[in-house]
C-alpha positions in Angstrom: 0.0 0.0 0.0 1.6 3.2 -1.1 -0.8 6.0 -0.6 -3.1 7.6 2.0 -2.1 10.9 3.4 0.2 11.9 6.2 -1.5 10.8 9.4 0.4 12.6 12.0 -2.6 12.9 14.3 -3.5 9.2 13.9 0.0 8.1 14.6 -0.1 10.4 17.6 -3.4 8.9 18.5 -1.9 5.4 18.6 1.1 6.7 20.5 -1.2 8.1 23.2 -3.0 4.8 23.4 0.3 3.0 23.9 1.1 5.4 26.8 -2.3 4.9 28.3 -1.8 1.1 28.2 -3.3 -1.9 26.6 -5.7 -2.4 29.4 -8.1 0.2 27.9 -9.6 -2.1 25.2 -13.4 -1.6 25.2 -16.3 -3.7 23.9 -17.8 -2.4 20.7 -21.4 -3.5 21.4 -22.6 -0.1 22.7 -21.8 1.4 19.3 -23.1 -1.3 17.0 -26.3 0.7 16.1 -24.9 4.2 15.8 -25.6 5.8 12.5 -22.4 5.6 10.3 -21.1 2.5 12.1 -20.5 -0.5 9.9 -19.5 -3.4 12.2 -16.8 -5.7 11.0 -19.2 -8.7 11.4 -18.4 -11.0 8.4 -18.7 -14.5 9.9 -15.8 -16.1 7.9 -13.4 -13.1 8.1 -9.7 -14.0 8.0 -7.5 -13.2 10.9 -6.5 -9.5 10.6 -2.8 -8.5 10.7 -3.8 -5.1 12.1 -6.7 -4.4 14.4 -7.5 -1.1 16.0 -10.7 -0.4 18.0 -11.2 3.1 19.2 -14.6 3.6 20.9 -16.2 6.9 21.7 -15.1 6.7 25.4 -11.5 6.0 24.5 -11.5 8.8 21.9 -12.8 11.2 24.6 -10.0 10.1 26.9 -7.4 10.6 24.3 -8.9 14.0 23.4 -8.2 15.1 27.0 -4.6 14.2 26.6 -4.4 16.0 23.3 -6.2 19.2 24.4 -3.0 21.3 23.9 -3.4 20.7 20.1 -6.5 22.7 18.7 -6.5 20.8 15.4 -6.4 17.4 17.2 -9.1 18.5 19.6 -11.4 19.5 16.7 -10.9 16.2 14.9 -11.4 14.2 18.0 -14.5 16.2 18.8 -16.2 15.0 15.6 -15.6 11.3 16.2 -17.6 8.6 18.0 -15.4 5.7 16.8 -12.5 4.6 14.6 -12.2 0.9 13.7 -9.4 -0.4 11.4 -8.6 -3.8 9.9 -5.6 -4.8 7.9 -5.2 -8.1 6.0 -2.8 -9.9 3.8 -4.4 -9.9 0.4 -3.7 -13.6 -0.2 -5.9 -14.8 2.7 -9.0 -16.9 2.0 -12.5 -15.4 1.9 -11.1 -11.9 1.2 -13.2 -11.3 -1.9 -16.3 -12.6 -0.2 -15.7 -10.4 2.8 -15.3 -7.3 0.6 -18.6 -8.1 -1.2 -20.3 -8.4 2.2 -19.3 -4.9 3.2 -20.0 -3.5 -0.2 -23.6 -4.9 -0.1 -24.1 -3.5 3.4 -23.0 0.0 2.2 -25.3 -0.1 -0.8 -28.2 -1.3 1.3 -27.7 1.6 3.7 -27.3 4.0 0.7 -23.8 5.2 1.4 -22.4 7.5 -1.4 -19.2 6.7 -3.3 -17.1 9.8 -3.0 -13.9 8.4 -4.5 -13.1 5.2 -6.4 -9.7 4.8 -8.0 -8.2 1.8 -9.8 -4.6 2.0 -10.8 -1.2 0.1 -10.6 -2.4 -2.9 -8.7 -4.5 -1.0 -6.2 -8.1 -0.1 -5.7 -9.2 2.7 -3.4 -12.9 3.0 -2.4 -14.1 5.8 -0.1 -17.8 6.0 0.8 -19.7 8.4 3.0 -23.1 8.4 4.8 -24.4 12.0 5.1 -27.3 14.4 5.1 -27.2 18.0 4.1 -24.9 19.3 6.8 -23.1 16.4 8.4 -21.3 13.3 7.5 -22.2 10.4 9.8 -19.7 7.9 8.6 -16.8 7.2 6.3 -15.9 3.7 5.1 -12.5 3.2 3.4 -11.4 0.1 1.5 -7.9 0.0 0.0 -7.1 -3.3 -1.8 -3.6 -3.9 -3.0 -1.6 -6.8 -4.3 0.0 -7.4 -0.9 -2.3 -5.8 1.7 -5.9 -4.9 2.2 -7.0 -2.1 4.5 -10.5 -1.3 5.9 -11.5 1.6 8.1 -14.8 2.8 9.5 -14.8 6.3 11.0 -18.1 7.7 12.4 -19.5 10.5 14.4 -20.8 14.0 13.3 -18.2 15.0 10.8 -18.0 18.5 9.2 -18.0 17.8 5.4 -15.3 20.5 5.1 -13.0 18.3 7.3 -13.2 15.1 5.3 -10.1 15.9 3.3 -8.3 16.7 6.6 -9.5 13.5 8.2 -8.5 11.3 5.3 -5.2 13.0 5.0 -4.5 11.8 8.5 -5.6 8.2 8.0 -2.3 6.4 8.4 -1.0 3.7 10.8 2.7 4.2 10.1 5.2 2.1 12.0 2.6 0.6 14.3 1.3 -1.8 11.6 3.8 -1.0 8.8 0.8 -0.4 6.6 2.3 2.9 5.3 -0.6 4.1 3.2 0.4 7.3 1.4 -2.6 8.1 -0.7 -2.2 11.6 -2.3 -6.0 11.8 -2.4 -7.0 15.4 -2.9 -10.7 15.3 -1.9 -12.0 18.8 -2.6 -15.6 18.0 -1.4 -17.9 20.9 -1.8 -21.0 19.7 0.1 -23.9 22.0 1.0 -23.3 24.6 3.7 -19.5 24.0 3.3 -19.0 25.4 -0.2 -16.3 27.9 0.4 -13.0 27.4 -1.3 -10.3 25.8 0.9 -6.6 26.2 0.4 -4.8 23.2 -1.1 -1.9 21.7 0.7 0.9 19.5 -0.6 1.0 16.2 1.3 4.1 14.4 2.4 4.8 11.1 4.2 6.1 11.6 7.7 9.9 11.7 7.4 9.9 11.1 3.7 12.6 12.6 1.4 11.9 14.1 -2.0 13.7 14.1 -5.3 12.6 16.7 -7.9 13.5 16.8 -11.6 12.5 19.4 -14.2 12.1 18.2 -17.9 11.6 20.3 -21.0 10.7 19.7 -24.6 10.0 22.0 -27.6 8.4 20.6 -30.7 7.4 22.1 -34.0 3.6 22.4 -34.1 3.2 22.2 -37.9 0.5 19.7 -38.7 -0.4 19.0 -35.0 -4.1 19.1 -34.3 -4.4 17.0 -31.1 -2.5 17.0 -27.8 -3.0 14.3 -25.3 -1.6 14.6 -21.7 -2.0 11.8 -19.1 -0.7 11.5 -15.5 -1.9 9.9 -12.3 -0.8 12.1 -9.4 -0.2 15.6 -10.6 -1.7 18.7 -12.1 -2.0 19.6 -15.8 -1.9 23.3 -17.0 -2.2 24.2 -20.6 -2.0 27.7 -22.3 -3.0 28.5 -25.9 -0.7 30.8 -27.8 -0.1 32.2 -31.3 3.3 30.5 -31.6 3.7 27.5 -33.9 5.4 25.4 -31.2 4.4 23.0 -28.5 6.4 23.5 -25.3 6.2 21.0 -22.5 7.6 21.5 -19.0 7.2 18.5 -16.7 8.0 18.3 -13.0 8.8 14.9 -11.6 8.7 14.4 -7.8 9.5 11.2 -6.2 9.2 10.7 -2.4 10.7 7.8 -0.5 12.0 7.0 3.0 15.5 8.2 2.1 17.0 10.7 -0.4 18.9 7.9 -2.0 15.8 5.8 -2.5 13.9 8.7 -4.0 16.7 9.5 -6.5 17.2 5.8 -7.4 13.5 5.3 -8.2 13.3 8.6 -10.0 15.7 7.2 -12.6 13.1 4.6 -13.4 10.4 7.1 -13.9 10.1 8.2 -17.5 8.1 11.0 -19.0 7.4 10.6 -22.7 6.6 13.4 -25.2 6.0 11.8 -28.6 4.6 13.0 -31.9 2.6 10.5 -33.9 1.1 11.9 -37.1 -1.0 14.9 -36.1 -1.0 14.0 -32.4 1.4 14.8 -29.6 1.1 12.3 -26.7 2.5 13.2 -23.2 2.5 10.4 -20.7 4.5 8.8 -17.8 5.8 5.3 -17.3 7.4 3.6 -14.3 7.6 0.2 -12.6 5.3 -0.8 -9.8 5.8 1.5 -6.8 7.6 -0.2 -3.9 6.5 0.3 -0.3 7.1 3.8 0.9 7.5 5.4 -2.5 5.2 7.9 -4.2 5.4 9.7 -7.6 3.9 13.0 -8.6 4.2 14.2 -12.2 2.7 17.5 -13.4 2.7 19.2 -16.8 2.8 22.8 -17.9 2.0 22.9 -21.7 2.0 25.8 -24.2 0.5 25.1 -27.6 -1.3 26.8 -30.6 -4.8 27.8 -29.4 -6.5 26.0 -32.3 -5.5 22.4 -31.3 -7.9 19.9 -29.6 -6.7 18.6 -26.2 -7.4 15.5 -24.1 -6.2 15.9 -20.5 -6.4 13.1 -17.9 -5.2 12.9 -14.3 -6.5 11.0 -11.2 -5.3 13.2 -8.3 -4.7 16.7 -9.5 -6.1 19.9 -10.9 -6.6 20.6 -14.6 -6.4 24.2 -15.9 -6.6 25.5 -19.5 -6.4 29.1 -20.8 -7.1 30.5 -24.3 -7.9 27.3 -26.2 -10.3 27.5 -29.2 -10.2 23.7 -30.0 -12.1 20.9 -28.3 -11.3 20.5 -24.6 -11.8 17.1 -23.1 -10.7 17.3 -19.4 -11.1 14.6 -16.8 -9.9 14.2 -13.2 -11.1 12.1 -10.2 -9.8 14.2 -7.3 -9.2 17.8 -8.3 -10.6 21.0 -9.6 -11.0 21.9 -13.3 -10.6 25.6 -14.4 -11.2 26.7 -18.0 -10.7 30.2 -19.3 -11.4 31.5 -22.8 -12.0 29.1 -25.6 -14.5 28.6 -28.4 -14.6 24.8 -28.9 -16.5 21.8 -27.7 -16.0 21.3 -24.0 -16.3 18.2 -21.8 -15.1 18.8 -18.3 -15.6 15.9 -15.8 -14.5 15.5 -12.1 -15.6 13.3 -9.3 -14.4 15.2 -6.3 -13.7 18.8 -7.3 -15.1 22.1 -8.2 -15.5 23.1 -11.9 -15.0 26.8 -13.0 -15.3 27.9 -16.6 -15.3 31.3 -18.3 -16.1 30.7 -22.0 -15.4 33.4 -24.6 -17.6 31.9 -27.3 -20.0 29.0 -27.1 -20.2 27.5 -30.6 -20.4 23.8 -29.7 -21.8 21.7 -26.8 -20.6 22.5 -23.3 -20.8 19.6 -20.8 -19.7 20.1 -17.2 -20.1 17.3 -14.6 -18.9 16.5 -11.1 -20.1 14.5 -8.2 -18.8 16.4 -5.1 -18.3 20.0 -6.0 -20.0 23.2 -7.2 -20.0 24.3 -10.8 -19.6 27.9 -12.0 -19.8 28.5 -15.7 -19.9 31.9 -17.4 -20.6 32.1 -21.2 -20.0 35.5 -22.8 -21.2 34.9 -26.3 -22.8 32.2 -28.5 -25.7 29.7 -28.4 -25.3 26.0 -28.1 -26.5 23.2 -25.8 -25.2 23.3 -22.2 -25.3 20.5 -19.6 -24.3 21.1 -16.0 -24.6 18.3 -13.5 -23.4 17.7 -9.9 -24.7 15.7 -7.0 -23.4 17.7 -4.0 -22.9 21.3 -4.9 -24.5 24.5 -6.3 -24.7 25.4 -9.9 -24.1 28.9 -11.1 -24.6 29.4 -14.9 -24.4 32.8 -16.7 -25.7 32.9 -20.2 -25.5 35.9 -22.7 -28.5 38.2 -22.4 -29.6 37.3 -26.0 -29.4 33.5 -25.5 -32.3 31.6 -26.9 -33.1 28.0 -26.1 -35.0 25.6 -23.8 -34.3 25.3 -20.0 -34.7 22.2 -17.9 -33.4 22.9 -14.3 -34.0 20.7 -11.2 -32.7 20.3 -7.7 -33.8 17.9 -4.9 -32.5 19.9 -1.9 -32.3 23.6 -2.8 -33.9 26.2 -5.0 -33.8 27.3 -8.6 -33.2 31.0 -9.3 -33.4 32.5 -12.8 -32.7 36.0 -14.1 -34.6 35.0 -17.3 -38.3 35.5 -17.1 -39.5 31.9 -17.0 -42.6 31.3 -14.8 -42.4 28.6 -12.1 -44.9 25.7 -12.2 -43.3 24.2 -9.1 -44.4 26.0 -5.9 -41.3 24.8 -4.0 -39.1 26.4 -6.7 -37.1 23.2 -7.1 -37.8 22.8 -10.8 -37.9 25.2 -13.7 -38.4 24.5 -17.3 -39.4 26.6 -20.2 -38.3 28.9 -23.0 -35.3 31.1 -22.8 -35.5 34.2 -24.9 -37.1 33.4 -28.2 -36.6 29.7 -27.7 -34.9 27.4 -30.2 -33.2 24.0 -30.3 -30.3 24.7 -27.8 -31.1 22.9 -24.6 -29.8 24.0 -21.1 -29.9 21.1 -18.7 -29.1 21.8 -15.1 -29.2 19.1 -12.3 -28.1 18.9 -8.7 -29.3 16.8 -5.8 -27.9 18.9 -2.9 -27.5 22.5 -3.7 -29.2 25.5 -5.4 -29.2 26.5 -9.1 -28.7 30.1 -10.2 -29.3 30.9 -13.9 -28.0 34.4 -14.5 -28.2 36.8 -17.5 -24.9 38.2 -18.6 
């Protein structure tokens, strides 16, 4: 297991437990029926290599010890229990056990807030929440060697989920060493303000950084594809007939020597194939305690089409007139300028777009995050969808088309004179301006919708 945030508080948590003594083990029965609690009750479960049971009473006791640390006090104050299991991935009944817990989570309608499959590892993070509080988190990390399950429950501020997951590490106590660079930018209702991003580091890890540069002739190039796993992608359109790629490769490991040695095995490729330029990374399977972050800054002619992919990182583009196809799992998407077809998709991240000219379809989708789109000119179909977050769409004052807007928990507001047929103002449909074939489809489950006239 190579990724899961830098859990200084959790390591401290376990250290305090050690000081308190092993005699403080409590029965879990009193917490079995608490909302957000998923008991580890699979009847044929294999013997865990790691087992941590922190009940509410024990957390309260540790919180008193940690009262000098305001951040720890705030985190402890949200929690009623933390239960962890770690298994060897070769044990019998593991798949059956995982299906058992997946079925329980589905039956109780837990939401998937992150699901990542890459390089021999699957990470699944689910949450049980209502509009203003998360009752529970359930994390499943399945790797080739180890499998990790954790259930955290209480009354958790949605804005603190990223902080909480950043700190989910067992470190030397169980040698689980999860270092997931999971940038969960959840934008749930009532907690929609922007939060500063932080770089995450393994406790005691050393970093090796390398800068790489390429300049290619853009003659005949119509498509640029850029792919990474952990890292951001930034792309700027220009009037120069060149493609300039600047890549930053960061490798973190337990020692500086290990970081530099593995960095030599990490390759970044920039290749021209016909009318395409492909930018991608390649490296062996990550050993324990090693993480790799590769980000790109790209300058290219504004007319090219681009396909941008990352798993944990932000995507940003400026001044592109070609098609933009941008997808990330955990990170924001920011688009400025442009006049081409747009598909922007995130799972856990806010989407912001300021479009100069809408000539083709604009499609903006996320699961956990607000979406803010401003269109200065043009008429074309627009689709904006999120599950947890507000939608703010600005259309040109002379836009003409058909509106279909709906929210489950929130209100729909419109500057365009479209009469409501829904008394609760949760749904609005009708003609924008003089009407026409361009459809504007707006959907959110938890959040309000604002349709503004530019």
